C-alpha positions in Angstrom: 0.0 0.0 0.0 2.8 2.3 0.8 4.6 1.4 -2.4 1.5 2.2 -4.4 1.1 5.4 -2.6 4.7 6.3 -3.3 4.2 5.4 -7.0 1.1 7.6 -7.1 2.9 10.4 -5.4 5.8 10.0 -7.7 3.4 10.1 -10.7 1.6 13.1 -9.3 4.9 14.8 -8.8 6.0 13.8 -12.2 2.7 15.1 -13.7 3.0 18.3 -11.7 6.6 18.7 -12.8 5.6 18.1 -16.4 2.7 20.4 -16.1 4.9 23.0 -14.5 7.5 22.5 -17.2 4.9 22.7 -19.9 3.4 25.8 -18.3 6.8 27.5 -18.1 7.7 26.3 -21.6 4.3 27.6 -22.8 4.9 30.8 -21.0 8.4 31.2 -22.4 7.1 30.2 -25.9 4.3 32.7 -25.5 6.7 35.4 -24.3 9.0 34.6 -27.2 6.1 34.7 -29.6 4.9 38.0 -28.2 8.4 39.4 -28.5 8.7 38.1 -32.0 5.3 39.5 -32.9 6.2 42.8 -31.4 9.4 42.8 -33.4 7.6 41.8 -36.5 4.9 44.5 -35.9 7.7 47.1 -35.5 9.3 45.9 -38.7 5.9 45.9 -40.3 5.2 49.4 -39.1 8.6 50.5 -40.3 8.0 48.7 -43.6 4.5 50.3 -43.7 5.9 53.7 -43.1 8.5 53.1 -45.8 5.9 51.8 -48.1 3.6 54.8 -47.4 6.6 57.1 -48.1 7.3 55.2 -51.3 3.6 55.4 -52.1 3.6 59.1 -51.5 6.7 59.5 -53.7 5.1 57.2 -56.2 2.0 59.3 -56.2 4.1 62.4 -56.6 6.0 60.7 -59.4 2.7 59.5 -60.9 1.4 63.1 -60.7 4.5 64.4 -62.3 4.4 61.6 -64.9 0.8 62.4 -65.6 1.7 66.1 -66.1 4.6 65.0 -68.3 2.3 62.7 -70.1 -0.2 65.5 -70.7 2.7 67.7 -71.9 3.9 64.9 -74.1 0.4 64.4 -75.5 0.3 68.2 -76.2 3.7 67.9 -77.7 2.6 64.9 -79.7 -0.4 66.8 -81.0 1.8 69.7 -81.9 4.3 67.3 -83.4 1.5 65.7 -85.4 0.5 69.1 -86.6 4.2 69.8 -87.4 4.5 66.5 -89.1 1.4 67.2 -91.2 2.9 70.6 -92.0 6.3 69.0 -92.7 4.5 66.4 -94.9 2.8 69.2 -96.8 6.0 71.1 -97.1 7.7 67.9 -98.2 5.1 67.3 -100.9 5.6 70.9 -102.0 9.4 70.4 -101.8 9.2 67.2 -103.8 7.0 69.0 -106.4 9.5 71.9 -106.5 12.4 69.3 -106.7 10.7 67.6 -109.6 10.2 70.9 -111.3 13.8 71.9 -110.5 15.1 68.6 -111.9 13.1 69.2 -115.1 14.5 72.7 -115.3 18.0 71.3 -114.6 17.6 68.7 -117.3 16.4 71.5 -119.7 19.4 73.6 -118.5 21.8 70.7 -119.1 20.4 70.3 -122.7 20.7 74.1 -123.2 24.2 73.9 -121.7 25.2 71.2 -124.1 23.8 73.2 -127.0 25.5 76.3 -125.7 28.8 74.4 -125.4 28.4 73.1 -129.0 27.6 76.6 -130.2 30.6 77.8 -128.2 32.9 75.3 -129.9 31.5 76.3 -133.2 31.9 80.0 -132.3 35.5 79.4 -131.2 36.2 77.5 -134.4 34.7 80.4 -136.3 36.7 82.9 -134.2 39.9 81.0 -135.1 38.9 81.1 -138.8 38.1 84.8 -138.5 41.3 85.4 -136.7 43.3 83.7 -139.4 41.3 85.6 -142.0 41.9 88.8 -140.0 45.7 88.1 -139.9 45.6 87.5 -143.7 43.7 90.7 -144.2 46.0 92.7 -142.0 48.9 91.3 -144.0 47.1 92.4 -147.2 46.3 95.7 -145.6 49.9 96.2 -144.7 50.9 95.4 -148.3 48.2 97.7 -149.6 49.3 100.5 -147.3 52.8 100.0 -148.5 51.5 100.1 -152.1 49.4 103.1 -151.3 52.5 104.8 -149.8 54.4 104.0 -153.0 51.4 105.2 -155.1 51.1 108.4 -153.1 54.8 109.1 -153.6 54.3 108.4 -157.3 51.2 110.5 -157.3 53.1 113.4 -155.8 55.8 113.0 -158.4 53.1 112.8 -161.1 51.4 115.9 -159.7 54.7 117.7 -159.8 55.2 116.4 -163.4 51.7 117.4 -164.2 52.2 120.9 -162.8 55.4 121.2 -164.9 53.5 119.9 -168.0 50.7 122.3 -167.4 53.2 125.1 -167.2 54.8 123.9 -170.4 51.3 123.7 -172.0 50.4 127.2 -170.9 53.8 128.3 -172.4 53.1 126.4 -175.6 49.5 127.7 -175.8 50.9 131.2 -175.4 53.5 130.5 -178.2 50.7 129.0 -180.4 48.6 132.1 -179.8 51.6 134.3 -180.8 52.2 132.1 -183.9 48.5 132.2 -184.8 48.7 136.0 -184.5 51.7 136.0 -186.7 50.0 133.6 -189.2 47.0 136.0 -189.3 49.3 138.9 -189.9 51.1 137.0 -192.6 47.8 136.0 -194.3 46.6 139.5 -194.2 49.9 140.7 -195.7 49.6 138.0 -198.3 46.1 139.0 -199.2 47.1 142.7 -199.6 50.1 141.7 -201.7 48.0 139.4 -203.9 45.3 142.1 -204.3 47.9 144.3 -205.9 48.5 141.9 -208.8 46.3 142.0 -211.8 43.9 139.2 -212.5 45.8 136.3 -214.1 49.1 137.5 -213.0 48.9 136.4 -209.4 51.6 134.1 -208.2 50.7 130.6 -207.3 50.8 131.4 -203.6 47.9 133.8 -204.1 45.5 131.0 -205.3 42.9 130.3 -202.7 43.7 133.4 -200.7 
């Protein structure tokens, strides 16, 4: 009976010890869990504050991004308008370019024709230059001939003046001789008139 009592007491003690140990363990585990939860809560609060700050910054960034987006949309609209204007200008430029290319092609054709005409003109100039050189040589020869002819003409004029002087002298002499002839014919007629008819000398016949 005493052995059974001792076994029961020992069992009760063991149960009490186990319960006490369990209670202490549970208390310690609870305290550890509470401390861990407090630490986690503090970390979560810090994390939450950081997230709220990030969220605030994100909202600010989002607001700024939305403003930039609106500005970009406005810029995009303006750019679209500019692109449309540029497209129209490009079409006009392409049209002008095509017209300019046509004009350039025409100008090249005209340039080729002008170059051909220029070559012909240069050839003609060379021919005319050669002809001019020949004419200048001829002119020099003619000028020399003219100088010689002028010298001869001066000599001839001097000779002509001398001849005219001689002619005038001869004409004066002829006039004097004609006067003498007239006087002699008059004397002959007077002399012949003194002869009787039929007795005139032969010189008086026809007087």
